[in-house]
C-alpha positions in Angstrom: -21.3 -0.1 13.1 -19.8 -2.8 11.9 -16.2 -1.9 9.9 -17.8 -2.0 6.6 -20.1 0.7 7.7 -17.1 2.6 9.2 -15.2 3.0 5.9 -18.0 3.9 3.9 -19.0 6.7 6.7 -15.4 8.0 7.5 -14.7 10.9 5.2 -11.0 11.2 7.0 -9.1 8.1 7.7 -5.7 7.9 9.8 -3.2 5.1 9.6 -0.8 5.0 12.5 2.3 3.1 12.5 4.1 2.4 15.7 8.3 3.5 16.1 8.5 -0.5 15.5 6.9 -0.6 12.2 9.1 -2.0 9.6 9.2 -2.3 6.0 6.6 -5.0 5.8 4.2 -2.3 7.9 5.0 0.5 5.6 3.9 -1.5 2.6 0.8 -2.5 4.4 -0.2 1.0 5.3 0.3 2.4 1.9 -1.8 -0.5 0.7 -4.6 0.6 2.7 -3.8 4.3 1.5 -3.8 3.3 -2.3 -7.3 1.3 -1.9 -8.8 4.1 0.5 -7.9 7.2 -2.1 -9.7 5.4 -4.5 -12.8 5.4 -2.3 -12.2 8.8 -2.4 -11.5 8.9 1.5 -8.8 11.8 2.9 -5.8 9.6 4.4 -2.6 10.1 6.5 -0.1 8.1 7.3 1.3 8.8 11.2 4.4 7.6 13.2 3.4 7.4 16.9 5.1 6.9 20.0 1.7 4.9 21.2 0.1 3.4 18.5 -2.7 3.7 21.0 -3.0 6.9 21.4 -5.7 8.9 19.7 -6.4 12.9 19.3 -8.7 14.1 22.0 -11.7 16.8 20.9 -9.9 19.6 21.8 -6.3 18.3 20.3 -5.6 20.0 16.7 -2.9 17.8 14.4 -0.6 19.8 12.3 0.8 17.6 9.3 4.1 17.8 7.9 4.2 16.7 4.5 7.4 15.6 2.7 6.0 14.9 -1.2 7.1 12.6 -3.0 9.7 11.2 -0.6 7.3 8.5 1.6 8.9 5.3 -0.5 12.4 6.5 0.7 11.8 7.2 4.3 12.9 4.8 6.8 12.6 6.4 10.3 11.0 8.9 11.7 11.4 10.4 15.1 10.9 13.2 17.2 12.9 15.3 19.9 11.4 17.9 22.5 14.0 20.4 23.6 12.5 23.6 26.1 10.1 24.9 24.0 11.2 23.5 20.5 10.3 20.4 18.5 12.5 19.0 15.9 11.0 15.8 13.9 14.3 13.3 12.2 13.6 11.8 9.2 16.2 9.0 8.3 16.0 8.6 4.4 17.5 5.5 2.4 18.4 7.5 -0.1 17.6 11.1 -1.9 17.7 14.1 -0.2 15.2 17.0 1.0 14.7 20.2 -0.7 12.3 22.9 0.9 10.2 22.9 -1.8 8.8 19.2 -0.8 7.9 20.9 2.9 4.5 21.9 3.6 2.9 22.4 6.7 -1.2 22.3 7.7 -3.5 21.4 10.0 -5.7 18.3 9.8 -8.8 18.0 11.1 -9.5 14.9 13.7 -9.5 11.7 12.1 -13.2 10.0 11.8 -11.3 6.3 11.4 -7.6 5.7 13.0 -6.7 2.3 11.8 -3.8 0.7 13.4 -0.9 -0.8 11.6 1.7 -3.1 12.5 0.5 -2.9 16.5 0.0 -6.2 18.0 -1.2 -4.8 21.2 -5.1 -5.2 22.5 -7.0 -2.6 21.4 -9.6 -1.0 23.7 -11.3 2.1 23.0 -14.1 2.0 25.3 -14.2 5.2 27.7 -11.9 7.4 25.3 -12.5 11.0 25.7 -12.2 10.5 21.7 -14.7 10.7 19.0 -12.4 8.4 16.8 -12.7 5.0 15.8 -9.9 2.6 16.5 -9.7 -0.3 14.5 -6.8 -2.9 13.6 -5.1 -3.7 10.3 -6.8 -7.2 10.2 -10.2 -5.8 11.1 -10.3 -3.5 8.1 -8.3 -5.1 5.4 -11.2 -7.8 4.2 -13.8 -5.1 4.3 -11.5 -3.0 2.5 -11.3 -5.0 -0.3 -14.4 -6.5 -0.3 -16.0 -2.6 -0.7 -13.8 -1.9 -4.0 -14.3 -5.6 -5.5 -18.3 -4.7 -5.3 -17.8 -1.2 -6.9 -19.8 -1.1 -10.3 -16.3 0.9 -12.1 -14.2 -2.2 -13.4 -10.9 -0.4 -12.8 -12.1 -0.1 -8.8 -12.7 -3.8 -9.0 -9.7 -4.7 -10.3 -7.2 -2.6 -8.3 -9.6 -4.2 -5.3 -8.7 -7.9 -6.5 -5.3 -6.8 -7.3 -4.6 -5.6 -3.6 -6.0 -8.6 -2.5 -3.2 -10.3 -3.6 -0.4 -8.2 -3.1 2.5 -10.1 -1.4 5.6 -7.7 -0.7 9.0 -9.1 -1.0 11.5 -6.7 1.0 14.7 -8.7 -0.2 14.1 -7.4 -3.5 11.9 -4.6 -3.3 9.0 -6.1 -5.5 5.3 -7.0 -5.5 4.3 -10.3 -6.4 0.2 -10.3 -7.9 -0.8 -13.7 -8.5 -3.8 -13.9 -10.2 -6.5 -16.5 -11.5 -8.2 -16.7 -14.4 -11.3 -17.5 -12.5 -11.0 -14.6 -10.0 -11.2 -11.6 -12.9 -14.1 -13.5 -14.7 -15.8 -13.5 -11.4 -15.3 -10.0 -11.1 -16.2 -9.5 -14.8 -12.2 -7.6 -15.0 -10.4 -8.0 -18.1 -6.5 -9.0 -17.5 -5.6 -6.7 -20.5 -6.4 -3.9 -18.2 -4.2 -4.5 -15.4 -0.8 -2.4 -17.1 -3.4 0.7 -16.7 -3.4 -0.1 -13.1 0.8 0.6 -12.8 0.7 4.1 -13.2 -1.7 4.4 -9.7 0.7 1.5 -7.9 3.6 3.7 -8.7 2.1 6.8 -7.3 1.0 4.9 -4.2 3.9 2.8 -3.6 6.7 4.4 -5.4 8.7 3.9 -8.3 11.0 2.5 -6.7 9.4 -1.1 -6.2 8.6 -3.4 -9.2 5.4 -5.1 -9.5 5.2 -8.6 -10.8 1.9 -10.1 -12.1 1.5 -13.6 -12.5 -1.8 -15.0 -14.3 -2.7 -18.5 -14.3 -4.7 -19.7 -17.4 -5.6 -23.1 -19.2 -3.2 -21.8 -21.7 -0.2 -21.9 -18.9 1.2 -19.0 -17.0 1.5 -15.5 -18.2 3.7 -13.0 -16.4 4.0 -9.6 -16.8 7.1 -7.1 -15.0 7.1 -3.6 -14.5 10.7 -2.5 -13.2 13.1 0.5 -12.5 15.8 -2.1 -12.1 17.8 -3.6 -15.3 19.1 -6.4 -13.5 15.3 -7.4 -12.1 14.1 -6.9 -16.2 17.1 -9.1 -17.2 16.6 -12.0 -14.7 13.0 -12.2 -15.6 13.2 -11.9 -19.3 15.6 -15.0 -19.1 13.3 -17.1 -17.3 11.0 -18.4 -20.2 11.9 -16.1 -23.5 9.9 -12.3 -22.6 9.7 -10.0 -24.6 11.1 -6.5 -22.9 10.0 -2.6 -24.2 11.4 0.1 -21.7 10.3 -1.0 -18.0 8.0 -3.7 -19.4 8.5 -7.5 -19.4 6.0 -10.0 -21.0 6.2 -13.7 -20.7 3.7 -15.6 -22.9 1.9 -18.3 -21.7 4.5 -20.4 -20.8 4.1 -24.1 -19.1 5.0 -23.4 -15.7 2.7 -23.1 -12.8 2.7 -19.5 -11.6 4.3 -20.8 -8.1 7.2 -22.3 -10.5 7.8 -18.8 -12.4 7.7 -16.7 -8.4 10.2 -19.5 -7.1 12.5 -19.2 -10.5 12.4 -15.2 -10.6 12.7 -14.7 -6.5 15.7 -17.4 -5.9 
């Protein structure tokens, strides 16, 4: 089966991050998880010592879940001591309380996607029934699937994820859209704010979301951010209007690249 068919037929999908994965790799995994969950898939994000390892048919996977803490986890490692196994979670901020911990047994994934691993994939002759693909092999098929759905909000999410640019320095994502892109997919830009709660659920409240829309009237900007500094900076670029965590720039005689440069500089 090709990647599109594998995505459509798989119910359980595992996203594997290597120990060397950085913040950008984590954002890629979160982006995939966001799109896959919208397609109704059961998705897990896992760190592993060897990115190409896949479970055998006899293996069972135990999942330790930390609810709501994924955006703040910087690193995960484990240590074996005699018969004991210790898990170490390094947090950027926040604390772990017993209430957010859960343990569950997970069935073997139908599809494994390697995120951020540069090694050559070779799944031939594996004892596992799990198919292994790379991030690059699956990204376009996933986004195309989202953009082909009848639901206009799913199509809009597909195009937003396809334009998703993560800026680690400011912890902000920039999504630059063209009016023609929206027209081709028969989606309306006024529905963009409705996507933000879904993006926050997938990527976290700490991340800011900047939408830039090119049109004949100029470039319109919309920012959601929990950072007052970023809101003020964006508002002052071209006299935007602020309401709560939102800042709106009316169509300005600037290109999207000029607005993005002014905001990120």
